[in-house]
C-alpha positions as CSV (number, residue, x, y, z in Angstrom):
1,M,-52.1,51.2,26.6
2,K,-48.7,50.1,27.9
3,K,-50.4,47.5,30.2
4,T,-52.4,46.2,27.3
5,I,-49.3,45.7,25.2
6,L,-47.5,44.0,28.1
7,A,-50.5,41.7,28.7
8,A,-50.7,40.8,25.0
9,A,-46.9,40.1,25.0
10,A,-47.3,37.8,28.0
11,L,-50.2,35.9,26.3
12,L,-48.1,35.5,23.2
13,S,-45.2,34.2,25.2
14,L,-47.4,31.7,27.0
15,S,-49.0,30.5,23.8
16,G,-45.6,30.1,22.2
17,A,-44.5,28.0,25.2
18,A,-47.6,25.9,24.8
19,L,-47.0,25.4,21.2
20,A,-43.3,24.3,21.8
21,Q,-44.6,21.0,23.2
22,S,-47.1,18.7,21.6
23,V,-48.7,15.7,23.3
24,S,-50.8,13.2,21.4
25,I,-53.2,10.4,22.6
26,Y,-53.5,7.5,20.1
27,G,-54.5,3.9,20.0
28,V,-55.6,0.8,18.2
29,L,-58.5,-1.5,18.8
30,D,-58.4,-5.0,17.2
31,A,-61.0,-7.8,17.8
32,S,-61.9,-10.8,15.8
33,I,-63.9,-14.0,15.8
34,E,-61.6,-17.0,15.3
35,S,-61.7,-20.7,15.1
36,V,-58.4,-22.4,16.0
37,K,-57.5,-26.1,16.0
38,G,-54.8,-27.8,18.0
39,T,-55.3,-30.8,20.2
40,E,-58.9,-29.4,20.5
41,S,-60.9,-27.0,18.4
42,V,-62.1,-23.6,19.9
43,T,-64.2,-20.8,18.5
44,R,-64.0,-17.5,20.3
45,V,-63.8,-13.8,20.3
46,T,-60.2,-12.7,20.7
47,S,-57.9,-9.6,20.5
48,D,-54.7,-8.6,18.6
49,N,-54.7,-11.1,15.7
50,Y,-54.1,-8.4,13.1
51,A,-52.7,-5.6,15.2
52,S,-51.9,-5.2,18.9
53,S,-54.6,-3.2,20.7
54,R,-53.1,-0.3,22.6
55,L,-53.5,3.1,24.3
56,G,-50.6,5.4,23.8
57,F,-49.2,8.8,24.7
58,K,-46.4,10.5,22.8
59,G,-44.9,13.9,23.0
60,V,-42.3,16.2,21.6
61,E,-40.9,19.4,23.1
62,D,-38.9,21.8,21.0
63,L,-35.9,22.9,23.1
64,G,-34.4,25.2,20.5
65,D,-31.2,25.0,18.4
66,G,-32.5,21.8,16.8
67,L,-32.8,19.9,20.0
68,K,-36.0,18.0,20.9
69,A,-37.2,16.1,24.0
70,K,-39.4,13.1,23.2
71,F,-41.4,10.4,25.0
72,V,-43.7,7.4,24.3
73,L,-45.9,5.4,26.7
74,E,-47.9,2.5,25.3
75,H,-50.3,0.2,27.2
76,N,-51.5,-3.1,25.8
77,V,-55.2,-3.9,26.3
78,K,-57.2,-7.0,25.3
79,V,-60.4,-5.9,23.5
80,D,-62.2,-9.2,24.1
81,T,-62.0,-8.9,27.9
82,G,-60.9,-5.4,28.7
83,I,-57.9,-6.6,30.7
84,Q,-54.3,-5.4,30.1
85,G,-51.8,-7.5,28.2
86,N,-50.1,-10.7,29.0
87,T,-47.6,-9.3,31.4
88,P,-48.0,-7.4,34.7
89,R,-46.3,-4.3,33.2
90,F,-48.8,-1.5,32.6
91,W,-46.7,0.2,29.9
92,D,-45.9,-3.2,28.3
93,R,-45.4,-2.0,24.7
94,A,-43.2,1.1,25.3
95,A,-42.0,3.4,28.1
96,W,-39.1,5.6,27.0
97,V,-37.8,9.2,27.0
98,G,-35.2,10.6,24.8
99,L,-33.4,13.5,23.1
100,E,-33.1,14.2,19.4
101,G,-30.7,16.6,17.7
102,G,-27.9,16.9,15.2
103,F,-26.1,14.1,17.0
104,G,-28.9,11.6,16.2
105,E,-31.4,10.4,18.8
106,L,-31.0,8.7,22.2
107,R,-33.8,6.8,23.9
108,L,-33.8,5.4,27.4
109,G,-36.4,2.8,28.6
110,R,-38.5,-0.1,27.4
111,I,-38.6,-0.2,23.6
112,D,-38.6,-2.5,20.6
113,S,-35.4,-4.6,20.3
114,S,-33.2,-4.2,17.3
115,I,-34.6,-7.5,15.8
116,G,-38.1,-6.8,17.2
117,L,-38.2,-3.5,15.3
118,L,-38.1,-5.5,12.1
119,A,-40.4,-8.4,13.1
120,G,-43.1,-6.1,14.6
121,N,-43.4,-4.0,11.4
122,S,-46.5,-5.4,9.8
123,A,-45.7,-3.6,6.5
124,I,-42.6,-5.7,6.3
125,L,-42.9,-9.0,8.3
126,G,-45.3,-9.0,11.3
127,A,-45.2,-10.6,14.7
128,Q,-48.9,-11.2,15.6
129,A,-50.5,-14.6,16.5
130,Y,-51.0,-15.6,12.8
131,D,-47.5,-14.7,11.7
132,D,-44.7,-17.2,11.4
133,L,-42.1,-15.3,13.4
134,K,-44.5,-15.4,16.4
135,I,-45.7,-19.0,15.8
136,A,-42.1,-20.3,15.6
137,K,-41.2,-18.5,18.8
138,T,-38.3,-16.8,17.2
139,F,-36.3,-14.3,19.3
140,A,-37.4,-11.5,17.0
141,G,-41.1,-12.3,17.2
142,D,-41.3,-13.5,20.8
143,K,-38.6,-13.7,23.5
144,Y,-36.8,-10.5,22.5
145,R,-39.6,-8.6,20.8
146,R,-38.9,-5.7,23.2
147,L,-36.2,-4.9,25.8
148,D,-36.3,-3.5,29.3
149,N,-33.7,-1.0,30.6
150,A,-32.5,-0.2,27.0
151,I,-30.2,2.5,25.8
152,T,-31.0,3.0,22.1
153,Y,-29.1,5.3,19.8
154,Y,-30.2,6.2,16.3
155,V,-27.4,7.3,14.0
156,P,-28.0,10.6,12.1
157,A,-29.2,10.1,8.6
158,V,-26.2,10.6,6.2
159,V,-27.6,8.7,3.2
160,P,-31.2,9.2,2.1
161,G,-33.3,6.1,2.9
162,L,-30.6,4.7,5.3
163,T,-31.4,4.3,9.0
164,A,-29.3,2.7,11.7
165,Q,-29.4,2.2,15.5
166,I,-27.4,0.4,18.1
167,Q,-28.8,-0.8,21.4
168,Y,-27.6,-2.0,24.8
169,S,-29.8,-3.3,27.7
170,T,-28.5,-3.4,31.3
171,A,-31.1,-6.1,32.0
172,T,-33.4,-7.5,29.3
173,G,-36.2,-8.7,31.7
174,T,-35.4,-12.3,30.8
175,S,-33.1,-12.6,33.7
176,A,-34.0,-13.1,37.4
177,A,-31.7,-10.2,38.2
178,V,-33.8,-7.5,36.5
179,G,-32.3,-4.1,36.9
180,T,-28.9,-5.3,38.0
181,E,-25.9,-7.0,36.5
182,A,-24.3,-10.1,38.2
183,K,-20.7,-9.4,39.3
184,D,-19.2,-12.8,39.8
185,D,-17.0,-14.3,37.1
186,A,-19.5,-17.1,36.2
187,T,-22.5,-14.8,35.7
188,A,-21.0,-11.4,34.9
189,G,-23.2,-9.5,32.5
190,S,-26.2,-11.9,32.9
191,G,-29.3,-10.3,31.6
192,T,-27.5,-7.8,29.4
193,A,-28.0,-7.5,25.7
194,F,-26.4,-5.8,22.7
195,G,-28.1,-5.2,19.4
196,L,-28.0,-3.3,16.1
197,N,-30.4,-2.5,13.3
198,V,-29.8,-1.2,9.8
199,Q,-32.5,-0.5,7.2
200,Y,-32.5,0.9,3.7
201,A,-35.4,2.0,1.5
202,A,-35.1,3.6,-1.9
203,G,-38.1,3.7,-4.3
204,P,-39.5,0.1,-4.6
205,F,-36.5,-1.5,-2.9
206,G,-36.1,-2.2,0.8
207,A,-33.8,-4.2,2.9
208,G,-33.0,-4.6,6.6
209,L,-30.8,-6.4,9.2
210,G,-31.3,-6.9,12.9
211,Y,-29.0,-8.6,15.4
212,I,-29.1,-9.3,19.1
213,N,-26.7,-10.9,21.6
214,A,-28.2,-11.5,25.0
215,K,-26.7,-13.0,28.2
216,T,-29.5,-15.2,29.7
217,D,-28.2,-17.4,32.5
218,T,-27.7,-16.6,36.2
219,S,-26.6,-20.1,37.1
220,S,-23.0,-21.3,37.3
221,A,-22.8,-21.6,33.5
222,K,-23.0,-18.7,31.1
223,K,-25.5,-18.9,28.3
224,T,-25.9,-16.6,25.3
225,D,-28.8,-16.1,22.9
226,K,-27.9,-14.7,19.5
227,G,-30.6,-13.7,16.9
228,V,-30.3,-12.5,13.3
229,L,-33.2,-11.4,11.2
230,L,-32.8,-10.0,7.7
231,Y,-35.1,-9.2,4.8
232,G,-35.2,-7.8,1.2
233,S,-38.2,-6.6,-0.6
234,Y,-39.2,-5.2,-4.0
235,D,-42.5,-3.5,-5.0
236,F,-43.3,-4.3,-8.6
237,G,-46.5,-2.3,-8.4
238,A,-48.8,-5.2,-9.3
239,A,-47.2,-7.2,-6.4
240,K,-44.7,-6.7,-3.6
241,L,-42.2,-9.5,-2.9
242,T,-40.5,-9.9,0.4
243,A,-37.9,-12.6,1.3
244,Y,-36.6,-13.1,4.8
245,Y,-34.3,-15.2,7.0
246,N,-34.1,-15.7,10.7
247,Q,-31.6,-17.6,12.8
248,D,-31.6,-18.1,16.6
249,S,-28.8,-19.8,18.5
250,T,-28.4,-20.6,22.2
251,S,-25.2,-21.7,23.7
252,G,-25.4,-25.3,24.8
253,T,-28.0,-26.4,22.3
254,A,-27.2,-28.9,19.5
255,E,-28.7,-26.9,16.6
256,D,-29.6,-23.4,15.6
257,R,-33.3,-22.6,14.9
258,T,-33.7,-21.1,11.4
259,L,-36.8,-19.8,9.6
260,F,-36.8,-18.6,6.0
261,G,-39.8,-17.5,4.0
262,I,-41.4,-15.4,1.3
263,K,-44.4,-13.1,1.2
264,V,-46.3,-11.8,-1.8
265,G,-48.6,-8.8,-1.3
266,V,-51.1,-7.8,-4.0
267,P,-53.1,-4.6,-4.0
268,V,-56.3,-6.0,-5.6
269,T,-58.1,-2.6,-5.5
270,K,-57.4,0.8,-3.9
271,D,-59.0,-0.5,-0.6
272,F,-58.5,-4.2,-0.7
273,S,-55.2,-6.1,-0.5
274,L,-54.2,-9.8,-0.3
275,Q,-51.0,-11.3,1.1
276,A,-49.8,-14.9,0.9
277,S,-46.7,-16.3,2.7
278,V,-44.9,-19.6,3.2
279,A,-42.1,-20.2,5.7
280,Q,-40.0,-23.2,6.6
281,V,-38.8,-23.7,10.2
282,K,-35.8,-25.8,10.7
283,D,-34.6,-27.4,14.0
284,Q,-37.3,-25.7,16.0
285,E,-36.4,-27.6,19.2
286,Q,-32.7,-26.9,18.7
287,T,-31.9,-30.6,19.4
288,A,-29.8,-33.1,17.4
289,N,-32.6,-34.7,15.4
290,N,-34.2,-34.3,12.0
291,K,-37.8,-34.5,13.0
292,D,-38.4,-31.0,14.5
293,D,-39.2,-28.9,11.3
294,A,-42.4,-27.2,10.4
295,T,-44.0,-25.5,7.4
296,I,-46.2,-22.4,8.0
297,V,-48.6,-21.1,5.3
298,A,-50.7,-18.0,5.7
299,I,-53.1,-15.9,3.8
300,K,-54.2,-12.4,4.8
301,G,-56.9,-10.2,3.3
302,V,-57.5,-6.5,4.4
303,Y,-60.3,-4.2,3.3
304,N,-60.0,-0.6,4.3
305,L,-63.3,1.0,5.1
306,S,-61.5,4.3,5.8
307,K,-58.1,5.6,6.7
308,R,-58.6,4.3,10.3
309,T,-60.9,1.3,10.0
310,A,-60.3,-2.0,8.3
311,L,-61.9,-5.4,8.0
312,Y,-59.6,-8.4,7.8
313,A,-59.5,-12.2,7.3
314,L,-56.6,-14.4,8.3
315,I,-55.9,-18.1,7.6
316,T,-52.8,-19.9,8.8
317,T,-51.9,-23.6,8.8
318,V,-48.9,-25.3,10.5
319,S,-47.6,-28.6,9.3
320,N,-45.5,-30.1,12.1
321,D,-42.9,-32.8,12.1
322,D,-43.0,-35.7,14.6
323,Q,-41.2,-33.8,17.4
324,V,-42.5,-30.3,17.1
325,K,-45.9,-28.8,18.2
326,L,-46.1,-25.3,16.8
327,N,-49.7,-23.9,16.9
328,V,-51.9,-20.9,16.2
329,G,-53.1,-19.9,19.7
330,Q,-54.3,-23.4,20.7
331,A,-51.9,-26.0,22.2
332,T,-51.3,-29.1,20.1
333,D,-49.5,-32.4,20.5
334,D,-46.1,-33.3,18.9
335,G,-46.5,-34.1,15.2
336,K,-50.1,-32.8,14.9
337,N,-51.0,-30.1,12.4
338,A,-52.6,-26.9,13.5
339,H,-54.6,-24.1,11.9
340,G,-56.5,-20.9,12.6
341,I,-59.0,-18.7,10.8
342,A,-60.1,-15.3,12.0
343,F,-62.4,-12.5,10.8
344,G,-62.1,-9.1,12.5
345,I,-62.0,-5.4,12.6
346,R,-59.2,-3.0,13.4
347,H,-59.8,0.7,14.3
348,S,-57.1,3.3,15.1
349,F,-57.5,6.7,16.6
């Protein structure tokens, strides 16, 4: 009897240990048929137009006394060809480990940047191929969408609805000296970045601010990229209105690139929603001329077949000034307009 009790206690102990850690496998598959026009017109099957296809692993271990260990690994995959994403990194989307407790949360590794965290949230702005922040090659939607070698600290929530984080990267991945910091006076700190993110949501109102300051040059002259992205939104029930502003500056350039826009989302039915947006890009080439602006107009329709599966349609047009060639996935010449239309399916698991 005593042995039986001891065996039962051991099994309970083991099951308790197993329950203390949870690991989940998840993913998204997104594929569409699109027709894009730049210098030439192309019709093709492609991936990631509405959401980035991915395979992910995430886990949480309860360490006791309110302390938790956490990790995320995310791999980007192209559904149209089955290859991995556009970079040689296997865990291109995320690879971090961290601790969470009463002090907040600390994460180490590759992760969304402070501005990319806002841009990549499709419920707020979006940074896919048909979205203006990606098309305009903003820092938030493109160059600094994610950071390597990042130290990211999330401040404990002290006000309901308010979240904040600060971030530092020892080498962003945009520098040739990845993983190291230059030590000479001319290039000290090259490849490093500092960022912060603050968001607030209360009922129908939402607002957010992201900022990044990155050292980018390993030559004899220092260069700095600075990016700011902010938004405000209000859900009226019949429609949700979001206004946003982005500014990118690079030392040594004549102008700052700016993008400002507005989105209107309408829940037509319980399962079908429409969103329309218009954005103006100013000084895209960051040179001293007045012919490098563009206007980006987009319409997005999503029909949810279930909680995990949706059909979508995307239409985006780009009107370019004489000295700019923004496009929707197909290169175009300076001053030529571009457009794209896509019909696809997104499934998550």
